[in-house]
C-alpha positions, 0 to 999 in steps of 0.5 A: 189391857191391849188397846183394841179392849179399850177402845172397844169399851167406848162403842157406846158413844156416840161422836157428839159425846167426845171432846177433843182437847188441844194440848199446849194449847195446840201450841209446839214447845219444843226443847233441847235437852243433852242434845235431843230435841224434845216437845215438852208440856207448858205449865197449863198442860200440867194444869190439864192433867191434874185438872184430869187427876182430880175429875175437874176438866169442864172447870179447866176447860171453862179457863181455856176454852180454845183448848177445846179442838173444833172439828171441820 
């Protein structure tokens, strides 16, 4: 699906309906693998992805409220 179609499907959302979540709690997690720098996901970020899969993001954020990005 083209990105434009995907974005268009969310046109009905109000800005207050969107919550930004920081992966890795907003921290960088760098790792060198075979001489190449990568940003990796920490254990909690993997748990966040599991929560997305299981439709339990609210539960995850209840335990990690500092992962909710504050908009300025």
